[in-house]
N, C-alpha and C positions, 0 to 999 in steps of 0.2 A: 505492499499499500504507500500510496506518498499524500504527504498532507505539508501544509505552510507551515513554517516556523510560528506568525500567529495563533496558528490553532493549537498547535503544540503546549504553547504558555498557558492559554488557555486554558486544557484538557488536564497540563501537570496543576494549573492552581486549585482546580476542583477539587481535582483528586487527593492533592496531599492535604486541602481541607477538612475532606471527606474521610480522611485514614485517620484525622484529629489532631491534626496540625492548626498552630493558629495562623490568621490570616495572615497575619506578617509573614509569616516562617514559608507562607504557602506561599506568595508574591516572591519569596526570595527562590523557593524552589520551583518556580515557571520559570525565573530570569535563569538557573541554574541550569534547569532540564533544555533551555531553547541554548544556552550558548554554548553546550556541547555538539546538539546538534546542527549547530550551525559551524561548529569546526570537524564535523564528518565522526562524532564518539556519538553513542547508544546510548544516547539522553535519557529516551524513554522506557530502554530496558531499565536503564542505572536506575529511573527513580522507582519503577516497577517493584523492581528487587526489593528495597527498601522499605516502601508502603507495606512488603508483607508482611516485613519482619517484625512488625506491632510496635515498635519502638515509642511511640509518640503516646501510647497508655500507661508505660511509666517514665516520663521525660525526665525525671531527676537522676535516676539511675542510667541513663545515658549523655549526660553532659560531666563536661571536668568540673569538677567543684573545688579546684586550684589551679589559678593560670601562672603560679608564679613560678615552677619549674615544667615537668614534664606536662602534657595533659593529659590526663588517663581518668579514670570510671573503673568501678566493680563490674561494669558492666562493658560489653563496646559502643562507643562512642557511635553518638548519632551523626552522620555528617553535614546533616544540615544545619542543624545547630554547634557543631561546631566551625566547619565553617563560616558561619554567619560574626562567630567569635574571631574565626581568622582573621574577618574583615574588621571588622572592630578593633585590632591588635594590629593593624597591618604597621605599623611606626617601628615594631618591636623587634620588627625586622631588621629595621637599621643598623645595631645593635648585637643582635642576638636570633640566632633560629628559631623556629618554635618547631619544640620535639614534639610529635603527636603517636600516642600506645591507642593500638588495637581499634582500629577503625573499618563500623559497615560500610560497605560501597567508595568505597574510597575516590571514584570517578567522580562522584559530587562536591570534592572540600576542589577541585580543580578552576570550576566559574568563579569561587571565594579569593584563590588565592590569583587571579588574572584581576579580578576587584581591585585588591592589594597591590598587583603590582602595576595597575593605571593609577593610583593615588600617589603610589610612589613614584613614578615617573623611570621606573627601571625593568628590569628581567626581574622573574620570580622561577627559582626552581623546586617544586617536588616530585622528593626521594619515598617510592611509594617500593618498602623491598627493595624489589631487585627491579624496580622502573624508573625513569626518571621522566620529568615531563616540565618542558618549559615553557613559559610564558613572557609575557608584557604587556597581557590585557586587552590586547588585540589580534594575535598569534598564537600558536599552540601547535609545540615536535613534541612529540612522541619515540623514546627509545627501544620500547615495549608495551605488548599488553597492560590497562591497569587490573590488578586481581579484583575477587572479589568482594576480598576483605584484605588488608592491610594492616599485619605486627606493629607495623612500625613505620611512621613516614616522617620528614623531616622537610620541612618551608624554609628558606633562605637565601637572599637573593645572587642574582649571576644567573648565568646561559648567554645566550648568543642568538638563538631561533634561527641553525644554517638548514634545518628541511621541516618548513613551516605546513601544517595542512591547509589542503584546496578549504577557502570559505563555501556553503552550502546554504543555498536556500531556501531550499523543502528539506522535509526530513522523509524517511524511510522506516520507520517502525515496525517491530515485532508486530501480526495481527496480534497475537498472545498477549504480549505488552500492551499493546494499545485495550486490548480489552478488558486486562486489570485496571488500567488507570479510568477507565470509562465506568467500570464497577464502583471504585471508590471517591469519581465524581458522581455518580447516581445518588450516590448519599444526601449529597447536600442540597438536592432537590427537592420542595417543598410536595407532601403528600393534595395532592388534588381532594379538592374539598366539596361539597356539593354547591357551593355560591359558585367557585371556580368549573366546576362540570358545565354547570347551568347557562352563564355567560361565554364560554368556549360552543355554547349550540344557540344562541342566534339569540331568538324568541324568546329560550328557556318554555316559563309556562305561559306565557302571556299569552292570549286568546286573541287573533287578530281579527277573527272573523263577524 
């Protein structure tokens, strides 16, 4: 299937909200999913994988409680919450790398690292176990596929973007992943009431004869 990036963003936003995240994080997730798709990555698949983990049901156990050292938690970290913190703490990268432990679906950290790169007007490197990504906020270079789960992630300044991925204007989500997103998105739709059904039926119960 082939969909526009606008449709990806809208569906991702509703799906993330339907999975139990706040509207604020849903907006961040939507932008992140779109960014990944625009840079040739499987953003819809990454988001579908994350939402099925149900991390939003216990958010505090999937967020780093202390940002002074290595970012970690008693359970795997949510990349949306962790990514938002990375964007907020972008200026820390000027003096020291950000070390993150045990991250679910770490591909979703990339758009937030890209945002940090744009804010700092420099390149940012993200090391995922044995994979490396470089971004200046606008382009992306990868030397290996990003794992589904990363034991160790290091984010620091640097990189030269010698072979950036081509930009895409549309996305080609896997139908199964797209169905997952739409299933979560459906949870945000208000159930039909008798009043709304009658309004949609035109004349409703009125008798014009």
